[in-house]
LUMDO-849215 format. One record per residue (C-alpha): residue number from 1; residue in three letters; x, y, z. Coordinates in steps of 0.001 Angstrom, whole numbers. Example, Ala and Ser with C-alpha at 12.3 -4.5 7.8 and 13.67 -1.06 7.14 Angstrom:
<sites>
SITE   nr  rest       px       py       pz
SITE    1   ALA    12300    -4500     7800
SITE    2   SER    13670    -1060     7140
</sites>
This chain:
<sites>
SITE   nr  rest       px       py       pz
SITE    1   MET   -68597   123356    10530
SITE    2   THR   -69755   121310     7566
SITE    3   GLN   -73133   122202     6109
SITE    4   ASN   -75190   120308     3559
SITE    5   LEU   -77045   123267     2164
SITE    6   ALA   -79030   121937     -754
SITE    7   ALA   -82301   122051     1180
SITE    8   THR   -81845   124685     3867
SITE    9   SER   -85192   126266     3102
SITE   10   ARG   -88531   125270     1632
SITE   11   PRO   -90624   127208     -892
SITE   12   ALA   -92630   130079      506
SITE   13   ALA   -96387   129910      254
SITE   14   VAL   -97821   131204    -3000
SITE   15   PRO  -100830   133558    -2829
SITE   16   ALA  -104158   131769    -3046
SITE   17   ALA  -105149   133594    -6202
SITE   18   VAL  -103683   135911    -8789
SITE   19   PRO  -104663   139522    -8060
SITE   20   ALA  -107759   140478   -10033
SITE   21   ALA  -106749   144050   -10679
SITE   22   ASN  -103721   146217   -11036
SITE   23   ALA  -103481   148039    -7731
SITE   24   SER  -102401   151638    -7848
SITE   25   GLY   -98687   151928    -7401
SITE   26   SER   -97999   148248    -8052
SITE   27   ARG   -94339   147475    -8664
SITE   28   GLY   -95246   145076   -11483
SITE   29   TRP   -95245   141346   -10773
SITE   30   TRP   -93128   140630   -13854
SITE   31   ARG   -90177   142667   -12571
SITE   32   ASP   -88886   139805   -10440
SITE   33   ALA   -91035   136886   -11598
SITE   34   VAL   -89624   133409   -12090
SITE   35   ILE   -91372   132081   -15186
SITE   36   TYR   -91377   128358   -16015
SITE   37   GLN   -91500   127317   -19662
SITE   38   VAL   -93687   124320   -20448
SITE   39   TYR   -93163   122640   -23812
SITE   40   PRO   -96628   121040   -23991
SITE   41   ARG   -95820   117958   -26043
SITE   42   SER   -93064   116961   -23583
SITE   43   PHE   -94446   117867   -20148
SITE   44   ALA   -97260   115467   -19216
SITE   45   ASP   -99405   113078   -21284
SITE   46   SER  -102866   112502   -19789
SITE   47   ASN  -104319   110016   -22292
SITE   48   GLY  -101389   107742   -23092
SITE   49   ASP  -100977   108644   -26764
SITE   50   GLY   -97327   109593   -26246
SITE   51   MET   -97927   113323   -26656
SITE   52   GLY   -98157   115794   -23795
SITE   53   ASP  -101404   117760   -23561
SITE   54   LEU  -103286   120478   -21688
SITE   55   PRO  -105021   118120   -19216
SITE   56   GLY  -101594   116691   -18423
SITE   57   ILE  -100210   120161   -17735
SITE   58   ARG  -103247   120960   -15616
SITE   59   SER  -102651   117851   -13478
SITE   60   ARG   -99071   118945   -12774
SITE   61   LEU   -99791   122568   -11821
SITE   62   PRO   -99466   121797    -8071
SITE   63   TYR   -95901   120634    -8768
SITE   64   LEU   -95111   124011   -10333
SITE   65   ARG   -96708   125858    -7431
SITE   66   ASP   -94608   123851    -4974
SITE   67   LEU   -91481   124417    -7048
SITE   68   GLY   -91984   128101    -6290
SITE   69   VAL   -92382   129719    -9704
SITE   70   ASP   -94655   132693   -10324
SITE   71   ALA   -95905   132061   -13848
SITE   72   VAL   -96056   129366   -16520
SITE   73   TRP   -95276   130050   -20171
SITE   74   LEU   -96871   127565   -22569
SITE   75   SER   -95257   126982   -25956
SITE   76   PRO   -97837   126827   -28794
SITE   77   PHE  -100836   124520   -28430
SITE   78   TYR  -102896   126046   -31273
SITE   79   ALA  -104399   124128   -34186
SITE   80   SER  -101432   123285   -36402
SITE   81   PRO  -100160   120718   -38910
SITE   82   GLN   -97085   120534   -36632
SITE   83   ALA   -94536   121141   -39382
SITE   84   ASP   -92508   123045   -36745
SITE   85   ALA   -93855   121729   -33441
SITE   86   GLY   -96821   124097   -33411
SITE   87   TYR   -94998   127254   -34495
SITE   88   ASP   -96898   126896   -37777
SITE   89   VAL  -100371   127993   -36688
SITE   90   ALA  -103448   127205   -38774
SITE   91   ASP  -106007   128674   -36339
SITE   92   TYR  -104979   131053   -33563
SITE   93   ARG  -108293   130698   -31729
SITE   94   ALA  -108416   126903   -31555
SITE   95   VAL  -106532   124243   -29593
SITE   96   ASP  -104983   121464   -31619
SITE   97   PRO  -106837   118196   -30849
SITE   98   MET  -103531   116556   -29939
SITE   99   PHE  -103416   118897   -26919
SITE  100   GLY  -107138   119051   -26034
SITE  101   ASN  -109706   121759   -26685
SITE  102   LEU  -110675   125273   -25595
SITE  103   LEU  -112447   123941   -22516
SITE  104   ASP  -109187   122323   -21443
SITE  105   ALA  -107386   125639   -21944
SITE  106   ASP  -110026   127457   -19912
SITE  107   ALA  -109792   124901   -17081
SITE  108   LEU  -105993   125112   -17065
SITE  109   ILE  -106044   128912   -16815
SITE  110   ARG  -108632   128826   -14023
SITE  111   ASP  -106762   126167   -12030
SITE  112   ALA  -103485   128033   -12400
SITE  113   HIS  -105027   131215   -11043
SITE  114   GLU  -106503   129365    -8080
SITE  115   LEU  -102999   128084    -7297
SITE  116   GLY  -101491   131563    -7541
SITE  117   LEU   -99828   130948   -10896
SITE  118   ARG  -100094   133177   -13937
SITE  119   ILE  -100330   131827   -17484
SITE  120   ILE   -98396   133240   -20443
SITE  121   VAL   -99137   131829   -23890
SITE  122   ASP   -96988   131829   -26992
SITE  123   LEU   -98092   134049   -29868
SITE  124   VAL   -96683   133558   -33379
SITE  125   PRO   -97248   136774   -35389
SITE  126   ASN   -94373   136603   -37890
SITE  127   HIS   -95819   133745   -39923
SITE  128   SER   -98747   131341   -40132
SITE  129   SER   -99075   127781   -41315
SITE  130   ASP   -99406   127273   -45049
SITE  131   GLN  -102677   125563   -44081
SITE  132   HIS  -104082   128778   -42592
SITE  133   GLU  -107350   129757   -44286
SITE  134   TRP  -105889   133046   -45521
SITE  135   PHE  -102947   131404   -47243
SITE  136   GLN  -105009   128602   -48765
SITE  137   ARG  -107458   131126   -50214
SITE  138   ALA  -104560   133219   -51526
SITE  139   LEU  -103299   130174   -53429
SITE  140   ARG  -106747   129255   -54757
SITE  141   GLU  -107604   132786   -55876
SITE  142   GLY  -104266   133350   -57577
SITE  143   PRO  -102456   136589   -58511
SITE  144   GLY  -104482   139708   -57789
SITE  145   SER  -106229   138196   -54761
SITE  146   ALA  -106526   140586   -51823
SITE  147   LEU  -105506   137681   -49591
SITE  148   ARG  -102089   137637   -51232
SITE  149   GLU  -101414   141112   -49870
SITE  150   ARG  -101485   139628   -46361
SITE  151   TYR   -98320   137644   -47163
SITE  152   HIS   -95214   138419   -49230
SITE  153   PHE   -95955   137111   -52714
SITE  154   ARG   -93526   138344   -55385
SITE  155   PRO   -92753   137480   -59014
SITE  156   GLY   -89445   135695   -59477
SITE  157   LYS   -86359   136929   -61263
SITE  158   GLY   -84988   135450   -64475
SITE  159   ALA   -86500   135146   -67942
SITE  160   ASN   -89423   133046   -66719
SITE  161   GLY   -89512   133993   -63044
SITE  162   GLU   -87568   130872   -62174
SITE  163   LEU   -85266   132569   -59629
SITE  164   PRO   -86218   133758   -56104
SITE  165   PRO   -87122   137464   -55759
SITE  166   ASN   -84039   138158   -53614
SITE  167   ASP   -81095   136403   -51962
SITE  168   TRP   -82546   135935   -48481
SITE  169   GLU   -81909   132592   -46807
SITE  170   SER   -84231   130668   -44501
SITE  171   ILE   -83192   130301   -40868
SITE  172   PHE   -83780   126585   -41398
SITE  173   GLY   -81513   126501   -44467
SITE  174   GLY   -81995   127032   -48193
SITE  175   PRO   -83739   129956   -49895
SITE  176   ALA   -86301   131952   -47910
SITE  177   TRP   -88639   131721   -50921
SITE  178   THR   -90805   128944   -52355
SITE  179   ARG   -92528   129173   -55727
SITE  180   SER   -96289   128700   -55686
SITE  181   ALA   -98432   127182   -58401
SITE  182   ASN  -101162   129174   -60109
SITE  183   PRO  -104733   127825   -59949
SITE  184   ASP  -104229   126319   -63429
SITE  185   GLY  -101112   124476   -62272
SITE  186   THR   -98540   126669   -64001
SITE  187   PRO   -95574   128061   -62004
SITE  188   GLY   -96597   131241   -60198
SITE  189   ASP   -95283   133831   -57780
SITE  190   TRP   -92885   133121   -54960
SITE  191   TYR   -93773   133557   -51272
SITE  192   LEU   -91452   134499   -48401
SITE  193   HIS   -90821   132183   -45453
SITE  194   LEU   -87966   133047   -43111
SITE  195   PHE   -88396   129614   -41546
SITE  196   ALA   -89857   126448   -43102
SITE  197   PRO   -91776   126563   -46442
SITE  198   GLU   -94835   125570   -44382
SITE  199   GLN   -94513   128902   -42502
SITE  200   PRO   -95253   131814   -44890
SITE  201   ASP   -94440   135238   -43433
SITE  202   PHE   -97244   137714   -42852
SITE  203   ASN   -97047   141126   -44507
SITE  204   TRP   -97443   143495   -41586
SITE  205   GLU   -97793   146459   -43951
SITE  206   ASN  -101294   145149   -44657
SITE  207   PRO  -103875   146559   -42179
SITE  208   ALA  -105838   143299   -42114
SITE  209   VAL  -102905   141531   -40454
SITE  210   ALA  -102690   144099   -37664
SITE  211   ASP  -106465   143995   -37189
SITE  212   GLU  -106452   140216   -36954
SITE  213   PHE  -103770   140068   -34303
SITE  214   ARG  -105410   142724   -32178
SITE  215   SER  -108471   140492   -32237
SITE  216   ILE  -106408   137418   -31344
SITE  217   LEU  -104868   139273   -28401
SITE  218   ARG  -108307   140154   -27070
SITE  219   PHE  -109574   136596   -27573
SITE  220   TRP  -106945   135134   -25246
SITE  221   LEU  -106991   138064   -22824
SITE  222   ASP  -110739   137513   -22487
SITE  223   MET  -109937   133845   -21762
SITE  224   GLY  -107878   135084   -18819
SITE  225   VAL  -104258   134673   -19927
SITE  226   ASP  -101805   136932   -18142
SITE  227   GLY   -99559   137661   -21073
SITE  228   PHE   -97933   136641   -24326
SITE  229   ARG   -94484   135471   -25270
SITE  230   ILE   -94083   136873   -28779
SITE  231   ASP   -92264   134533   -31135
SITE  232   VAL   -89802   136176   -33563
SITE  233   ALA   -90811   139567   -32185
SITE  234   HIS   -87953   141149   -34150
SITE  235   GLY   -89108   139811   -37522
SITE  236   LEU   -92532   141267   -38269
SITE  237   VAL   -91395   144230   -40380
SITE  238   LYS   -89160   143807   -43426
SITE  239   ALA   -87045   146527   -45022
SITE  240   GLU   -88835   148441   -47765
SITE  241   GLY   -88362   146830   -51151
SITE  242   LEU   -87025   143566   -49651
SITE  243   PRO   -83434   144378   -50702
SITE  244   ASP   -80730   141788   -51340
SITE  245   ILE   -78212   141221   -48576
SITE  246   GLY   -75381   140569   -50968
SITE  247   GLY   -73375   137418   -50399
SITE  248   GLY   -71748   136055   -47264
SITE  249   ASP   -73044   133520   -44794
SITE  250   GLN   -76309   135127   -43722
SITE  251   LEU   -76884   132708   -40881
SITE  252   LYS   -73566   133660   -39293
SITE  253   LEU   -74568   137314   -39504
SITE  254   LEU   -77758   136737   -37500
SITE  255   GLY   -77528   138328   -34086
SITE  256   ASN   -74436   140295   -35102
SITE  257   ASP   -75879   142847   -37503
SITE  258   VAL   -79234   144397   -38398
SITE  259   MET   -80652   142375   -41281
SITE  260   PRO   -83319   143623   -43719
SITE  261   PHE   -85762   141071   -42351
SITE  262   PHE   -84975   141379   -38608
SITE  263   ASP   -85012   144135   -35974
SITE  264   GLN   -86431   146831   -38231
SITE  265   ASP   -87545   149973   -36420
SITE  266   GLY   -91108   149567   -37686
SITE  267   VAL   -91823   146730   -35263
SITE  268   HIS   -92005   149143   -32363
SITE  269   GLU   -95198   150860   -33462
SITE  270   ILE   -96867   147432   -33522
SITE  271   TYR   -95917   146821   -29918
SITE  272   ARG   -97069   150271   -28840
SITE  273   THR  -100482   149320   -30174
SITE  274   TRP  -100383   146014   -28352
SITE  275   ARG   -99322   147669   -25106
SITE  276   ARG  -102437   149829   -25167
SITE  277   ILE  -104547   146677   -25450
SITE  278   LEU  -102701   144942   -22604
SITE  279   ASP  -103186   147994   -20399
SITE  280   GLU  -106942   147908   -20946
SITE  281   TYR  -107179   144652   -18990
SITE  282   PRO  -106917   144277   -15203
SITE  283   GLY  -104288   142211   -13470
SITE  284   GLU  -101137   143537   -15166
SITE  285   ARG  -101097   141554   -18422
SITE  286   ILE   -97685   141509   -20069
SITE  287   GLY   -95864   141085   -23387
SITE  288   VAL   -92508   139306   -23627
SITE  289   ALA   -90351   139697   -26736
SITE  290   GLU   -88327   136902   -28242
SITE  291   ALA   -86065   139370   -29983
SITE  292   TRP   -82690   138278   -31305
SITE  293   THR   -80823   141560   -31767
SITE  294   PRO   -77170   142490   -32353
SITE  295   THR   -76812   144149   -28945
SITE  296   VAL   -78525   144270   -25575
SITE  297   GLN   -78999   147985   -26198
SITE  298   ARG   -81197   147231   -29218
SITE  299   THR   -83078   144636   -27175
SITE  300   ALA   -83906   147439   -24732
SITE  301   ASN   -85872   149184   -27490
SITE  302   TYR   -88558   146505   -27187
SITE  303   VAL   -89194   147250   -23510
SITE  304   ARG   -89467   151025   -23528
SITE  305   PRO   -92239   152247   -21197
SITE  306   ASP   -94923   152257   -23900
SITE  307   GLU   -93964   148925   -25500
SITE  308   LEU   -93495   145426   -24083
SITE  309   HIS   -92668   144467   -20506
SITE  310   GLN   -89817   141988   -20947
SITE  311   ALA   -87385   140781   -23601
SITE  312   PHE   -85297   137635   -23488
SITE  313   ASN   -81619   138181   -22791
SITE  314   PHE   -80067   135878   -25371
SITE  315   GLN   -76648   137456   -24952
SITE  316   TYR   -76586   136095   -21396
SITE  317   LEU   -77806   132658   -22464
SITE  318   GLY   -74958   132366   -24959
SITE  319   THR   -72193   133390   -22534
SITE  320   ALA   -69540   130792   -21677
SITE  321   TRP   -68845   129617   -18123
SITE  322   ASP   -66192   132257   -17537
SITE  323   ALA   -66137   134838   -14752
SITE  324   ALA   -64906   137773   -16839
SITE  325   ALA   -67357   137115   -19687
SITE  326   LEU   -70267   136693   -17283
SITE  327   ARG   -69451   139899   -15417
SITE  328   GLU   -69300   141826   -18686
SITE  329   VAL   -72657   140589   -19992
SITE  330   ILE   -74309   141172   -16608
SITE  331   ASP   -73059   144769   -16511
SITE  332   VAL   -74091   145471   -20109
SITE  333   SER   -77513   143923   -19534
SITE  334   LEU   -78251   145931   -16401
SITE  335   ASP   -76869   149148   -17906
SITE  336   SER   -78987   148722   -21047
SITE  337   MET   -82284   148140   -19260
SITE  338   ARG   -81864   150835   -16630
SITE  339   PRO   -82613   153823   -18950
SITE  340   VAL   -85924   152294   -20090
SITE  341   ASP   -86879   151218   -16540
SITE  342   ALA   -87362   147602   -17613
SITE  343   PRO   -86341   144494   -15700
SITE  344   THR   -83429   142499   -17024
SITE  345   THR   -84318   138896   -17794
SITE  346   TRP   -82012   135935   -17311
SITE  347   VAL   -82300   132541   -18975
SITE  348   LEU   -80021   129515   -19336
SITE  349   SER   -82065   127077   -21443
SITE  350   ASN   -85120   126869   -23673
SITE  351   HIS   -86678   124666   -26362
SITE  352   ASP   -84336   125966   -29101
SITE  353   VAL   -80895   125526   -27525
SITE  354   THR   -78853   122756   -25957
SITE  355   ARG   -79652   122411   -22250
SITE  356   HIS   -77080   124218   -20153
SITE  357   ALA   -76164   121066   -18234
SITE  358   THR   -74781   119786   -21547
SITE  359   ARG   -73439   123110   -22866
SITE  360   PHE   -71354   123510   -19723
SITE  361   ALA   -70199   119882   -19977
SITE  362   ASN   -68343   120772   -23177
SITE  363   PRO   -65709   123334   -24170
SITE  364   PRO   -67246   126705   -25133
SITE  365   GLY   -68962   126381   -28479
SITE  366   GLY   -72154   128394   -28685
SITE  367   THR   -75677   127295   -27843
SITE  368   GLN   -75853   124211   -30058
SITE  369   ILE   -73744   121301   -28791
SITE  370   ARG   -73925   117795   -30250
SITE  371   THR   -71762   115844   -27793
SITE  372   PRO   -72639   114794   -24219
SITE  373   GLY   -69344   116005   -22751
SITE  374   ASP   -68457   115488   -19092
SITE  375   ARG   -71837   114913   -17441
SITE  376   GLU   -70577   115409   -13870
SITE  377   LEU   -68801   118653   -14793
SITE  378   GLY   -71819   119925   -16704
SITE  379   LEU   -74207   119312   -13827
SITE  380   ARG   -71859   120911   -11305
SITE  381   ARG   -71581   124036   -13446
SITE  382   ALA   -75309   124063   -14228
SITE  383   ARG   -76199   124077   -10529
SITE  384   ALA   -73794   126941    -9877
SITE  385   ALA   -75037   128840   -12937
SITE  386   THR   -78595   128533   -11643
SITE  387   LEU   -77721   130148    -8317
SITE  388   LEU   -75900   132928   -10159
SITE  389   MET   -78889   133553   -12431
SITE  390   LEU   -81444   133561    -9612
SITE  391   ALA   -79319   135990    -7585
SITE  392   LEU   -79292   138664   -10291
SITE  393   PRO   -81727   141616   -10313
SITE  394   GLY   -84807   141137   -12456
SITE  395   SER   -86803   138201   -13775
SITE  396   ALA   -85652   134646   -14515
SITE  397   TYR   -86875   131922   -16866
SITE  398   VAL   -86652   128208   -16115
SITE  399   TYR   -87070   125623   -18889
SITE  400   GLN   -88928   122451   -17959
SITE  401   GLY   -86607   119723   -16727
SITE  402   GLU   -83651   121963   -15941
SITE  403   GLU   -84733   121757   -12297
SITE  404   LEU   -84038   118017   -12599
SITE  405   GLY   -80578   118599   -14037
SITE  406   LEU   -81581   116994   -17314
SITE  407   PRO   -78922   116887   -20027
SITE  408   ASP   -79581   117101   -23743
SITE  409   VAL   -80196   113765   -25421
SITE  410   THR   -77435   113869   -28005
SITE  411   ASP   -77827   110334   -29396
SITE  412   LEU   -81407   110332   -30665
SITE  413   PRO   -81742   108106   -33749
SITE  414   ASP   -82185   110083   -36943
SITE  415   GLU   -85468   108318   -37685
SITE  416   VAL   -87197   109774   -34607
SITE  417   ARG   -86098   113378   -35100
SITE  418   GLN   -88778   115940   -35972
SITE  419   ASP   -86936   119275   -35995
SITE  420   PRO   -87704   120677   -39482
SITE  421   SER   -84231   122183   -39821
SITE  422   PHE   -82755   118681   -39421
SITE  423   PHE   -84153   117850   -42845
SITE  424   ARG   -82768   120960   -44561
SITE  425   GLN   -79089   121612   -45148
SITE  426   ALA   -76976   124518   -43915
SITE  427   GLY   -79701   125912   -41685
SITE  428   GLN   -80371   126218   -37978
SITE  429   ASP   -78593   123441   -36109
SITE  430   GLY   -81342   120866   -36652
SITE  431   PHE   -80733   119006   -33406
SITE  432   ARG   -83213   120831   -31172
SITE  433   ASP   -85079   117580   -30468
SITE  434   GLY   -82402   116774   -27896
SITE  435   CYS   -83720   119400   -25461
SITE  436   ARG   -87356   118476   -26125
SITE  437   VAL   -87404   114872   -24894
SITE  438   PRO   -90324   114314   -22445
SITE  439   ILE   -89344   114790   -18826
SITE  440   PRO   -89364   111966   -16228
SITE  441   TRP   -91786   112091   -13321
SITE  442   SER   -91643   108662   -11650
SITE  443   GLY   -91016   104946   -12017
SITE  444   THR   -88203   102761   -13314
SITE  445   GLU   -89507   102178   -16841
SITE  446   ALA   -90249   104523   -19715
SITE  447   PRO   -92127   106785   -20074
SITE  448   TYR   -91261   107453   -16396
SITE  449   GLY   -94654   108877   -15492
SITE  450   PHE   -94815   111168   -18513
SITE  451   GLY   -97788   109066   -19652
SITE  452   PRO  -100261   107052   -17567
SITE  453   THR   -99105   103585   -18678
SITE  454   VAL   -95817   101855   -17856
SITE  455   GLY   -94201   100948   -21151
SITE  456   GLY   -96488   103349   -22984
SITE  457   PRO   -95418   105547   -25899
SITE  458   SER   -93431   108756   -25854
SITE  459   TRP   -93130   110936   -28963
SITE  460   LEU   -89350   111044   -28424
SITE  461   PRO   -87552   108189   -26611
SITE  462   GLN   -86205   108862   -23118
SITE  463   PRO   -82802   107587   -21979
SITE  464   ALA   -82799   104719   -19490
SITE  465   GLU   -80632   106726   -17081
SITE  466   TRP   -83406   109284   -16681
SITE  467   ALA   -85120   106932   -14211
SITE  468   SER   -82640   108219   -11606
SITE  469   LEU   -83465   111856   -12454
SITE  470   SER   -87243   111701   -12022
SITE  471   VAL   -89221   114076    -9836
SITE  472   ASP   -90102   111264    -7428
SITE  473   VAL   -86491   110138    -7011
SITE  474   GLN   -85199   113665    -6413
SITE  475   THR   -87973   114824    -4082
SITE  476   GLY   -86761   114834     -484
SITE  477   ASP   -83109   114226    -1394
SITE  478   PRO   -81271   117263       11
SITE  479   THR   -78429   116817    -2499
SITE  480   SER   -80698   116697    -5578
SITE  481   THR   -80942   119410    -8201
SITE  482   LEU   -84717   119572    -7752
SITE  483   GLU   -84378   120368    -4052
SITE  484   LEU   -81707   122942    -4871
SITE  485   TYR   -84172   124719    -7167
SITE  486   ARG   -86972   124524    -4605
SITE  487   SER   -84736   125973    -1920
SITE  488   ALA   -83307   128661    -4182
SITE  489   LEU   -86728   129843    -5303
SITE  490   ALA   -87928   129938    -1687
SITE  491   VAL   -84929   131969     -536
SITE  492   ARG   -85269   134255    -3542
SITE  493   ARG   -88885   134939    -2661
SITE  494   GLU   -88153   135538     1023
SITE  495   HIS   -84883   137500     1062
SITE  496   PRO   -85466   141270      827
SITE  497   ALA   -82330   141928    -1255
SITE  498   LEU   -83224   139437    -3991
SITE  499   GLY   -85652   139752    -6902
SITE  500   ALA   -86342   143100    -8542
SITE  501   GLY   -83719   145773    -8882
SITE  502   THR   -81202   147214   -11311
SITE  503   ALA   -77845   147197    -9571
SITE  504   VAL   -75174   144938    -8115
SITE  505   THR   -72016   145940    -6263
SITE  506   TRP   -69041   143923    -7449
SITE  507   LEU   -66550   142769    -4833
SITE  508   ASP   -62821   142198    -5324
SITE  509   THR   -62057   138565    -6150
SITE  510   PRO   -59274   136393    -7513
SITE  511   GLU   -59269   135556   -11220
SITE  512   GLY   -62033   133145   -12167
SITE  513   VAL   -64263   134171    -9250
SITE  514   LEU   -67315   136448    -9254
SITE  515   ALA   -68726   138060    -6143
SITE  516   PHE   -71395   140731    -5869
SITE  517   ARG   -73487   142288    -3162
SITE  518   ARG   -77111   143373    -3224
SITE  519   ASP   -78508   145619     -516
SITE  520   SER   -81946   146511      807
SITE  521   ALA   -83216   148347     3863
SITE  522   GLU   -84056   145012     5475
SITE  523   GLY   -80814   143160     4752
SITE  524   SER   -77947   142451     2398
SITE  525   PHE   -76952   139498      271
SITE  526   VAL   -73741   138287    -1388
SITE  527   CYS   -73321   135752    -4170
SITE  528   THR   -69918   134184    -4809
SITE  529   VAL   -69199   132027    -7861
SITE  530   ASN   -66059   130114    -8718
SITE  531   THR   -65965   129370   -12447
SITE  532   GLY   -62465   127934   -12242
SITE  533   ALA   -61268   124344   -12113
SITE  534   GLU   -59532   124726    -8733
SITE  535   PRO   -60905   125563    -5270
SITE  536   VAL   -60272   129081    -3949
SITE  537   ARG   -59902   130099     -299
SITE  538   THR   -61694   133314      625
SITE  539   THR   -63164   135216     3567
SITE  540   ALA   -66759   134329     4314
SITE  541   PRO   -68852   137497     3851
SITE  542   GLY   -71659   136285     6118
SITE  543   SER   -73696   133203     6948
SITE  544   VAL   -74458   130635     4274
SITE  545   LEU   -77981   130685     2883
SITE  546   LEU   -77546   128122      124
SITE  547   ALA   -74792   126499    -1926
SITE  548   SER   -74631   124517    -5137
SITE  549   THR   -72416   121938    -3431
SITE  550   GLU   -71227   121122       68
SITE  551   VAL   -69162   123908     1643
SITE  552   VAL   -67213   124327     4861
SITE  553   VAL   -66954   127570     6840
SITE  554   VAL   -64286   127711     9572
SITE  555   ALA   -63280   130804    11568
SITE  556   GLY   -64737   133215     9040
SITE  557   GLU   -63087   131586     6040
SITE  558   THR   -64323   129176     3409
SITE  559   VAL   -63076   127344      369
SITE  560   LEU   -65058   127920    -2810
SITE  561   PRO   -65060   124552    -4590
SITE  562   ALA   -64432   124507    -8323
SITE  563   ASP   -67536   125334   -10387
SITE  564   SER   -69639   126309    -7405
SITE  565   ALA   -71844   129115    -6143
SITE  566   ILE   -72747   130201    -2610
SITE  567   TRP   -75452   132570    -1369
SITE  568   TRP   -74660   134524     1822
SITE  569   ALA   -76798   136541     4227
SITE  570   VAL   -74834   139602     5323
</sites>
């Protein structure tokens, strides 16, 4: 029997409204939530200026409801000079005019709740914009200003203070220090910025900083947001004395070792304070840590019972398409989260890394890939990887456009790039614009429904071939990636053995194949994945629920195609 399984099921109905209160004994909605990341400038443009905005997002919320996700995470839309795509915040309580205003934010939150979607907003507590009122006053008032204590201002080394205070390097390349000018124009103290010079780091040893962010949390919680994704959650506290690291390639050490500016134990008291604030509000508001740590075990520290609710699993995101490597990172992830009773999170793409449809199109090489690779191979693996991810216990994150199978745009002209690290040497990859190109909705000409006018502007150019990947083209096509996502999210919501949990039972398989079982009182489920380049014959463990490609089941046996995944009801 041949089955075309890409659209065997439709999304389940989403509740009419988000629960208003945390019911006693609730299991926690975040434990198995599928959360969709919206990059506001690239999602939907309502006014035709080429830049996505909050009204555009609001108009597309029914699409996200029908896709079957539980919550929407919005990357920063705060008032900002946009030196780093909004991660340089000038006013944490204002919407940047390019995205709309506070009334637009309020309407978006209200509409989302009416559709049964929760809203998570980005929060950037490690650094502000250099245009933030605090930093501008600190510069104007000069040495001795109380405002300077809210950042890391230090005198330089050398006879005339001409050298940086220590040897730390910026994630974006170059020194992590920039020298300021005194009010009289003479060279002054240096200030710390782990990212761009336009992003000075806050000094979290100063009580005013902690007070301010508690107020910011309450401002947005009062607006009705359901949680916060905390940018650089591992970076707020620096080692006492800001010690030198001492040679070596610091950027290659990131994620492999505890650095004096990342993953310091002092961050955890901050998040305990924040957790108490989140718990004051009804409706189970959550905190999600973007915490790059050396091990999954250290990531688990951020989600202890009195701290945050989730932490991104970057170790999983960076794993190659290899059965043995995937099984190892899955086991370590589940084992690390189990002692702190936190859900494991799974993610394949985001706004900082090459889309997984392109990563998997190339030989293994980390999360930053600059070549298109084999597009057909990459998409085949990406579809299979999605079914693997959504079958695992815990919560999953989907980055806008991955449900369309979008690849990275690897051939953007240099003159259109805006990633700040592109303009600095030896820093973060600098090619993140490739995963941020506005997504296609409809039509045969750019901007493919991203904006209201055919032929209208788009802040980054879209490839001509994206016309065939638009939402309209893929809707209703049972072989499309969009319909695969819709079906997978519906099955995930409906099947009793999927979603929350902490355990999988691995099954014996040939080399290159993964198979695991998940059990519940109401039914069991098996996921099989072939990461190899050749098909593999195996016994069918049950009836097919969904597959990443066409499969054939005959007399209790099936052939797992190369780079494929199958879901089974047992």
